[in-house]
N, C-alpha and C positions, 0 to 999 in steps of 0.2 A: 456409527454409520456417518462418515464425514460427508458423503454426497449420496443423495437418494438414488437407489438403483432404478434404472429406467423401467424395470419390470414390476416395480412396486408403486402403489398408489396410496394416498392418504386415507384415513378413516372417513373423512368427509366425502372424498371422491367415491369411495366404495359404497357409502350409504346412499349417495345419489344414484349410482348405477343399479343398486338393488331395490331402491324405492322404500327404504326403511330409515329409521332414525339412528343417530350415532349411539344413543343409549341401547337400542336393540342390538346393534353390532357388538357393543361391549358385552352384553349378556350372552350373545352367541359365542364370543371368544372365551368367556369364562366357563361356559358349559361344554366347550369343545366342538360345538356345531360348525363354526367357521373360524379357524384360528388366524390370528394376526402374527405379524413379524415385528419385533421390537428393535428399535435402533440401539437400545441399551436396556439393562434390567430396570423395569419400572418406567421406561421411556415411552415415546410416542408409538402408537400403533400404526403399522402399514399393512397393506394386503397385496398378495401376489395377484397379478392380472389373471393368470391361468386358473387360480383357485376360484376367483369370481366367475370366470367363464364356466368352469365345471359345475359350480353351485347353481348357476342359472340354467344350465343345459339339462340338469337332472330333474326335469320338470315333474315326472311321475313320482319320484321319491319325495319331492317337496309337497306335492298334492297329498300323498299318502300320509306324510308326517302331520299335515294339517288336519286331515280327515280322521286319522286313527289316534294320533298322539296329541292333537290340539296344539301343535307348535305354531309359532308365528311364521307368516309368509310375507314376501315383498308386496307392498301395496299395489304394485302394478298388476298383480295376478288376482286381486280380490275384486269381485263385482258385487257390491253390496245390494244392488237392486237390478231388475231386468233392464232398466234404461241404460245403465252402465254396460251391462252385458251386450246389449244390442249395438251400442256404439263400438265396442271393442271387436265384436264379431264382424261388423261391417269393415273395420280397418283390416282385419285378417283377410277378408275376401278380396279387398283391393290389393293387398300384398301378394296374394295367391295368383291373381290375374297376371302379375308381373313376374312370376316365378315359373320357370320352364317345367319343373317337376310337378307343381301343384296345379298349373293352369288347366290341364285336361279334365281335372276332377273338381275344380274350385267350387262350382255351384252345389255339387253333391256333398262335398266335405262341409261346406258352410251350412247346408240344410240339416245334415245329421247332427253336427255339433250344436246347431240351434235347437233342434228337437230335444237333445239330452239336457242342455242348459235350461230351456224353458220348462221342461218337465220338473226340474228341481224347484223352480219358483212356483209353478202352478200347484204342485202337490204339498208344498210346505207353507203356503200362504197362511199367515196368522198362527202358525204352530211350530216355528223353528225352535228346537230344544235350547240352543244357546246363541250361536252366531248366524244371523240371516245372510243370505247371499251365497255365492259360489266361487270356487277357484276356477280360473280359466286362463290357460296359457298355451302357446304353440311355438314350435321350432320348425321352420320350413327347411332348414338344412338337414335335420334329423327326420323330417317328414312325419311329425307327430302333433297331435292336439290332445290336451289333457284337461279334464273337467272333474270337479269334485264338489260335494256339499256335505254339510254336517246336519242334514235334515232327519226326518223320521224313518227314511228308508223305504224300499219297495214293499217289503212284507207288511208293515203297518199300514201303508197306503192302500194296498189292495185288499187287506182284510176288512176294510170298511164296507166293501161291496161283495167280498168273497171270503167270509169268515172261516170257511173250512180249510183254507190254505195251511199246510202243516209247518213249513219252514222257509228259510230264505231261498233255498234251491228251487222249491216249487213256485215261489213267488216270482223269481227271475224267469223261469220257464213260461209262466203265465203272461208276464209283462211283455215278453218278446214274441209270443205266438197267438195270444187271444185279445180280442177287443172286449173289454168288460164295461158295461154300461151300468151306472148307478142311477142317481136322480137325474132324469133327463133335463136339459140336453147334455149333461156332463158325461164324458166318456173317458175311461181310464185305459191305458195300454195302447192306444192307437199310435201315438208318437213313436214308441219304441218298436212297434211292429213295422212301422215305416222304415226305421233305421235298419232293421234286419233285412228288409226287402232290398234296400239300396246296396247294402254290403254284399248280399248274395249274388248280385249282378255286376260287381265292380271290384277292381284290385284294391280293396280296402279291408282292414282288419280292425276288430274291436275287442278290448278286454274291458269288461264291465263288472264291478263288484258291488254288492250290497249285503250288509251283514256278514255272514261267514261263507257266502257262496259267490263264485266267480264264473261269469260266462265268457267263453272264448269263441269268438265269431269270426269266421273267415270263409268267404264263398258260401257254399251251401252247408258247410260244416258248423255245427253249433254244439259245443260241449260245455257242460256245467259241472264244476268241481267244488268240493267243500274245502275251505281254507282252515288254517290253524286259527284257533279261537283268539290267539294274541293279535291276529291281523284283522279282527272284526271291524268292519266299516259301519258306523251307525247310520250314515246316509248312503251316498253313492260315490263311486270312483270310476272314472272311465278314461281309457287310453285309446285314441284313434290313430292308426298308422296307415300309410298308403305308399 
């Protein structure tokens, strides 16, 4: 490759765009997750700009890979604590105000994303199974917001105050329709019930998965389906579209 193609960027440039280290990119290349282009066999690694764009834009798949398969994610999508999450959701709100498609709904979208994210921190405080914090990303062009955590999940959380819950599907149904009070003044389920209320009155949709159950919420329609066991989410995975 005598002269670098204008559509190619160096591994250092790609690492900066993705918010990961060069070593991480090398591992992704070797595993086939994000392939590089070589100037010659064994030579320097370059990356196609369009491949980077596709990788970044497939936010839901990135979140699922992190939540289900425990794969690495770009640092810019990881909120290790609620303080980082609040700062990034405030930034999203500012960008939404300036975006013609998001502006009419910006306050509602920010509030329901905030409820889902804060739910993860509140219910996993001091008991994260492995990685604390959440995945949080958004794409205003695709009109989507994605959140995920690798916490204990809805079923285990609600069983502390409602031990008769049978499975993840029943837990999801309960979380989005009932306010469950445990030790006062603690109340579980209120935030997600608010999310359901907002979505039922606005042109917003939600896919929310925990364990092997998935909730599909659009308008007044709420369907819960069982997922393939191989797609089990230990914590929670959410996709908001508008």
